[in-house]
C-alpha positions as CSV (number, residue, x, y, z in Angstrom):
1,M,-105.7,183.5,33.6
2,L,-105.5,180.4,31.6
3,Y,-107.6,178.1,34.0
4,K,-110.5,180.6,33.6
5,L,-110.6,180.6,29.8
6,I,-110.3,176.8,29.9
7,Y,-113.3,176.5,32.5
8,F,-115.5,178.9,30.5
9,F,-116.0,175.9,28.4
10,H,-117.0,173.5,31.0
11,T,-120.9,173.7,30.1
12,E,-120.0,172.3,26.8
13,Y,-117.3,169.8,27.7
14,S,-118.0,168.3,31.3
15,W,-114.6,167.1,31.8
16,L,-113.3,170.5,32.0
17,N,-114.9,170.7,35.6
18,V,-111.5,169.0,36.8
19,F,-110.1,172.6,36.5
20,H,-112.3,174.0,39.1
21,Y,-110.7,171.9,41.7
22,I,-107.8,173.3,43.6
23,T,-105.9,170.0,44.3
24,F,-105.9,169.6,40.4
25,R,-104.6,172.9,39.7
26,A,-102.1,172.7,42.5
27,I,-100.5,169.7,40.8
28,L,-100.7,171.4,37.3
29,S,-99.0,174.5,39.0
30,T,-96.2,172.2,40.4
31,L,-95.5,170.6,37.2
32,T,-95.7,173.7,35.1
33,A,-93.2,175.5,37.1
34,L,-91.0,172.6,37.1
35,L,-91.1,171.9,33.5
36,F,-90.4,175.7,33.0
37,S,-87.3,175.7,35.1
38,L,-86.0,172.4,33.4
39,V,-86.6,173.8,29.8
40,C,-85.5,177.1,30.3
41,G,-82.5,176.6,32.9
42,R,-79.7,176.0,30.5
43,W,-80.5,178.8,28.2
44,V,-80.7,181.1,31.6
45,I,-77.4,179.8,32.7
46,N,-75.8,180.4,29.4
47,K,-77.1,184.0,29.3
48,L,-76.0,184.6,32.7
49,R,-72.4,183.6,31.5
50,I,-72.4,185.7,28.5
51,M,-73.5,188.8,30.6
52,H,-70.7,187.9,33.0
53,V,-73.1,187.5,35.9
54,K,-70.8,185.7,38.0
55,Q,-70.4,185.0,42.0
56,Y,-68.1,186.6,43.8
57,I,-66.5,184.9,46.9
58,R,-65.7,186.9,49.8
59,N,-62.3,186.5,51.2
60,D,-63.5,185.9,54.8
61,G,-65.4,182.7,53.7
62,P,-64.2,179.1,53.7
63,A,-61.2,179.0,51.4
64,S,-62.8,175.7,49.7
65,H,-65.6,178.1,48.2
66,K,-62.7,180.0,46.2
67,S,-63.3,177.5,43.5
68,K,-66.8,178.5,43.0
69,E,-65.9,182.0,41.9
70,G,-67.1,182.6,38.6
71,T,-70.2,180.5,38.5
72,P,-73.2,182.2,37.1
73,T,-75.4,183.7,39.7
74,M,-78.7,185.6,39.8
75,G,-80.5,182.2,38.8
76,G,-83.2,183.5,41.1
77,C,-84.5,185.1,38.0
78,L,-85.3,181.8,36.6
79,I,-87.2,180.8,39.7
80,L,-89.1,184.0,39.8
81,S,-90.1,183.6,36.2
82,A,-91.3,180.1,36.3
83,F,-93.2,181.1,39.6
84,I,-95.0,184.2,38.3
85,L,-95.8,182.6,34.9
86,T,-97.3,179.5,36.4
87,V,-99.5,181.5,39.1
88,A,-100.7,183.7,36.2
89,L,-101.6,180.5,34.4
90,W,-103.3,178.5,37.0
91,G,-104.2,181.0,40.2
92,E,-107.5,182.6,40.5
93,P,-107.2,186.2,39.3
94,A,-109.9,187.3,41.8
95,S,-108.1,186.1,44.9
96,I,-106.8,189.1,47.2
97,Y,-104.4,186.5,48.3
98,V,-103.0,185.8,45.1
99,W,-102.3,189.5,44.6
100,I,-100.6,189.8,48.0
101,V,-98.2,187.0,47.3
102,M,-97.5,188.7,43.7
103,F,-96.9,191.8,45.3
104,V,-94.4,190.5,47.6
105,T,-92.7,188.4,45.0
106,L,-91.9,191.4,43.1
107,S,-91.0,194.1,45.7
108,F,-88.5,191.4,47.4
109,G,-87.4,190.3,44.0
110,C,-86.5,194.0,42.9
111,I,-84.5,194.6,46.3
112,G,-82.5,191.1,45.8
113,F,-82.0,192.2,42.0
114,A,-80.7,195.5,43.3
115,D,-78.3,193.8,45.7
116,D,-77.0,191.4,43.4
117,Y,-76.5,193.8,40.5
118,I,-74.4,196.2,42.8
119,K,-72.2,193.2,43.6
120,I,-71.6,191.9,40.3
121,T,-71.0,195.4,38.7
122,G,-68.1,196.0,41.2
123,K,-70.0,199.0,43.0
124,S,-69.8,197.2,46.2
125,S,-68.8,193.9,47.2
126,N,-71.3,193.8,50.0
127,G,-74.3,194.9,47.6
128,L,-76.9,197.2,49.0
129,S,-76.2,198.6,52.4
130,A,-77.6,196.8,55.4
131,V,-79.8,199.9,56.4
132,S,-81.1,200.3,52.6
133,K,-82.1,196.6,52.3
134,F,-83.7,196.2,55.6
135,S,-85.8,199.7,55.3
136,M,-86.9,198.4,51.8
137,Q,-87.9,195.0,53.3
138,V,-89.5,196.5,56.3
139,L,-91.5,199.0,54.0
140,A,-92.8,196.3,51.5
141,A,-93.7,194.2,54.6
142,L,-95.4,196.9,56.3
143,I,-97.6,197.5,53.2
144,I,-98.8,194.1,53.3
145,A,-99.5,194.0,57.0
146,L,-101.3,197.4,56.7
147,A,-103.6,195.7,53.7
148,L,-104.3,192.6,55.7
149,Y,-105.2,194.8,58.9
150,Y,-107.6,196.8,57.1
151,Y,-108.8,193.9,54.9
152,P,-112.5,193.4,55.9
153,G,-112.9,189.9,57.4
154,F,-109.5,189.0,57.9
155,D,-108.7,187.2,61.1
156,L,-106.4,188.9,63.5
157,Q,-106.4,186.0,65.8
158,L,-102.9,184.4,66.5
159,N,-103.4,180.7,66.2
160,I,-101.4,178.8,68.4
161,P,-100.4,175.2,67.6
162,F,-101.2,172.2,70.0
163,F,-104.0,174.2,71.5
164,K,-107.8,173.9,70.3
165,S,-109.0,177.2,71.5
166,A,-106.0,179.3,72.2
167,A,-106.3,182.1,69.6
168,P,-105.9,185.5,70.8
169,D,-107.0,188.7,69.2
170,I,-103.8,190.8,69.3
171,G,-105.3,193.8,67.4
172,M,-102.9,196.4,66.1
173,L,-99.9,194.2,67.1
174,Y,-100.6,192.0,64.2
175,I,-99.0,194.9,62.2
176,P,-95.4,194.5,63.6
177,L,-96.0,190.9,63.7
178,V,-96.5,190.5,60.0
179,V,-93.5,192.7,59.2
180,L,-91.1,190.5,61.6
181,I,-92.3,187.3,60.0
182,I,-91.7,188.4,56.5
183,V,-88.5,190.4,56.8
184,A,-87.2,187.6,59.4
185,T,-88.1,184.6,57.0
186,S,-86.8,186.6,53.8
187,N,-83.3,187.0,55.5
188,A,-83.2,183.5,56.9
189,V,-83.3,182.1,53.8
190,N,-81.0,184.2,52.5
191,L,-78.4,183.3,55.2
192,T,-79.1,179.7,54.6
193,D,-78.1,180.0,50.7
194,G,-74.3,179.4,51.5
195,L,-73.8,175.9,49.9
196,D,-74.8,174.0,46.5
197,G,-78.6,173.2,46.9
198,L,-78.6,173.9,50.6
199,A,-81.1,176.7,50.8
200,I,-83.7,175.4,47.9
201,S,-84.3,172.1,49.2
202,P,-85.7,173.0,52.6
203,V,-87.5,176.0,50.6
204,I,-89.2,173.3,48.4
205,V,-90.0,170.9,51.8
206,A,-91.6,174.3,53.5
207,F,-93.8,175.2,50.5
208,G,-95.0,171.4,50.4
209,S,-95.9,171.8,53.8
210,Y,-97.9,174.9,53.4
211,L,-99.5,173.5,50.5
212,I,-101.1,171.2,52.7
213,F,-101.9,173.9,55.4
214,A,-103.4,176.2,52.8
215,Y,-105.9,173.5,51.5
216,L,-106.9,172.6,54.8
217,S,-107.2,176.1,55.9
218,G,-109.6,177.0,52.8
219,H,-111.8,173.9,53.4
220,F,-114.4,174.8,55.8
221,K,-115.3,171.1,57.2
222,I,-111.9,169.9,57.2
223,A,-110.5,173.0,58.9
224,A,-113.5,172.5,61.5
225,Y,-112.5,168.9,62.1
226,L,-109.0,169.6,62.8
227,H,-109.7,172.7,64.8
228,I,-107.5,175.1,62.8
229,P,-108.6,178.4,61.6
230,Y,-111.0,178.5,58.6
231,V,-109.8,181.5,56.2
232,A,-112.1,181.4,52.9
233,G,-110.2,181.7,49.7
234,T,-106.7,180.6,51.2
235,G,-107.3,177.1,49.3
236,E,-105.8,179.3,46.2
237,I,-102.5,179.4,48.0
238,S,-102.0,176.0,47.3
239,V,-101.7,176.8,43.7
240,V,-98.9,179.3,44.7
241,C,-97.2,177.0,47.0
242,G,-97.2,174.3,44.3
243,A,-95.6,176.8,41.7
244,A,-92.9,177.9,44.3
245,A,-92.2,174.0,45.2
246,G,-92.0,173.2,41.2
247,A,-89.7,176.2,40.4
248,G,-87.6,175.2,43.1
249,L,-87.4,171.7,42.0
250,G,-86.4,172.9,38.6
251,F,-83.8,175.2,39.7
252,L,-82.5,172.3,42.0
253,W,-81.6,170.3,38.9
254,Y,-78.8,172.8,38.2
255,N,-78.1,174.2,41.7
256,S,-77.2,170.6,43.0
257,F,-73.6,170.0,43.6
258,P,-71.5,170.9,42.0
259,A,-73.7,173.8,41.0
260,E,-73.9,175.2,37.8
261,V,-75.7,178.2,38.8
262,F,-76.7,180.0,42.0
263,M,-80.0,181.8,43.0
264,G,-78.4,185.0,44.5
265,D,-80.3,187.4,46.6
266,V,-82.9,187.9,43.8
267,G,-83.7,184.3,44.6
268,S,-83.4,184.0,48.3
269,L,-85.0,187.2,49.5
270,P,-88.4,186.9,47.5
271,L,-88.6,182.8,48.2
272,G,-88.1,183.7,52.2
273,A,-90.9,186.5,52.0
274,I,-93.2,184.4,49.9
275,L,-92.9,181.7,52.5
276,G,-93.5,184.0,55.5
277,T,-96.6,185.8,53.5
278,V,-98.0,182.4,53.0
279,A,-97.6,181.4,56.6
280,I,-99.4,184.7,57.6
281,L,-102.1,184.0,55.1
282,T,-103.0,180.5,56.1
283,K,-103.2,181.5,59.8
284,Q,-100.1,179.1,60.6
285,E,-97.7,181.8,61.6
286,L,-96.1,180.4,64.6
287,I,-95.8,176.7,63.1
288,L,-93.4,178.4,60.6
289,I,-90.8,178.1,63.1
290,L,-91.1,174.4,63.1
291,V,-91.7,174.1,59.2
292,G,-88.6,176.4,58.7
293,G,-86.9,175.3,61.7
294,L,-83.7,174.9,60.0
295,F,-83.6,178.5,58.6
296,V,-84.2,179.7,62.1
297,V,-81.2,177.7,63.3
298,E,-79.0,179.4,60.7
299,A,-80.3,182.9,61.4
300,L,-79.6,182.1,65.3
301,S,-76.4,180.9,64.7
302,V,-75.5,184.3,63.1
303,I,-77.0,186.6,65.8
304,F,-75.5,184.4,68.5
305,Q,-72.1,184.5,66.9
306,V,-71.9,188.2,66.3
307,I,-73.2,188.9,70.1
308,Y,-71.1,186.4,71.7
309,F,-67.9,187.8,69.5
310,K,-68.8,191.4,70.8
311,V,-69.3,190.4,74.6
312,T,-66.2,188.2,74.9
313,G,-63.9,190.7,73.0
314,G,-63.3,188.3,69.8
315,K,-64.2,184.5,70.9
316,R,-66.7,182.5,69.1
317,I,-69.1,179.9,69.5
318,F,-69.0,178.5,66.0
319,K,-65.8,178.1,63.7
320,M,-67.6,180.4,61.3
321,A,-71.4,181.6,61.1
322,P,-73.8,180.6,59.5
323,V,-73.7,177.2,61.1
324,H,-73.4,175.1,57.9
325,H,-69.9,176.8,57.6
326,H,-69.0,175.6,61.2
327,F,-69.5,171.8,60.0
328,E,-67.6,172.6,56.7
329,L,-64.7,173.6,59.0
330,K,-64.9,170.9,60.7
331,G,-64.0,168.7,58.1
332,W,-67.4,167.6,56.7
333,P,-67.6,167.4,53.1
334,E,-70.1,169.8,51.4
335,P,-72.5,167.2,50.0
336,K,-72.5,165.7,53.4
337,V,-73.4,168.8,55.3
338,I,-76.1,169.7,52.5
339,V,-77.9,166.2,52.3
340,R,-78.0,166.1,56.1
341,F,-79.7,169.5,56.4
342,W,-82.0,168.2,53.9
343,I,-82.9,165.5,56.1
344,I,-83.4,167.7,59.0
345,A,-85.8,170.0,57.0
346,I,-87.9,167.1,55.8
347,V,-88.2,165.7,59.6
348,L,-89.5,169.2,60.6
349,A,-92.0,169.3,58.1
350,L,-93.1,166.1,58.9
351,L,-93.5,167.1,62.5
352,S,-95.2,170.2,61.6
353,I,-97.6,168.4,59.6
354,S,-98.3,166.1,62.6
355,T,-99.4,169.3,64.8
356,L,-102.6,169.3,63.0
357,K,-103.7,166.1,65.1
358,L,-102.2,167.2,68.3
359,R,-104.5,169.7,69.5
């Protein structure tokens, strides 16, 4: 990886020592991914148009969304390309955690790509069947869970926020927990991706939060001071989070209202899976409920709506689920829904970071 090549000459040029610092590489990672997305974004959008990779709008969605039909989709390919290239440039090639994140990125990216491809080719307007998609997600997450469970030295204790010494060792239960977190987060982000820029901004905020968590958990003295789990090597996840946030920022330039491109499942599924994986690696699994609170609410709105609909024989809690559509149908303009959800995401992120001192 590029930083290793550059750092090789640090004995001759002392100023190159700066590349050894994770904080510096995290900043470089964010800027590199941002620049890549911005520079290549227009080219990718034009290519998607030429290839007729266009968004299909289902009839059961809000009527106002029909105007979005034909907008290029699968823009997640841009996000993943910027992310992978950036991590390859500035990440630590010897880090097992970086390789775990890369596996999650590629596996969930392939699932999302297959789902989008089936939709745009007209083979099925719903993409992969629910059973096929869920089974592949569980399999990919299970591989990660088993790798971490059998990885020597990886802490299987569950860190509980707000309590200094509450960290029960849950043993083999950690395996289904990891699968649940990765799959649930992946699908929650996917459900949130329903308005222009609605999903990508909270994703950026969440990765910004975990950039901080990763750096702190990988620093022995700071972790001890804050009474959070120290996980040797997770400081490198800061570079990963920076790459994800930067790629997302560059994509938001084109995805902001009115969107010129949508990310599709090829973007939302892997981004959610990466976020869940980062939460696990940094031993901040439970705080993800707060960091990604917006995604949790969106997912729960769908679950509650479906259950209530079946139990009551056709009644609804919301005008439409996920909940962002409910506010649309109440008369909120789309930009108002989007910006207010962004504000909520930022507030939740700040609250999650504040828990570092509330122990």
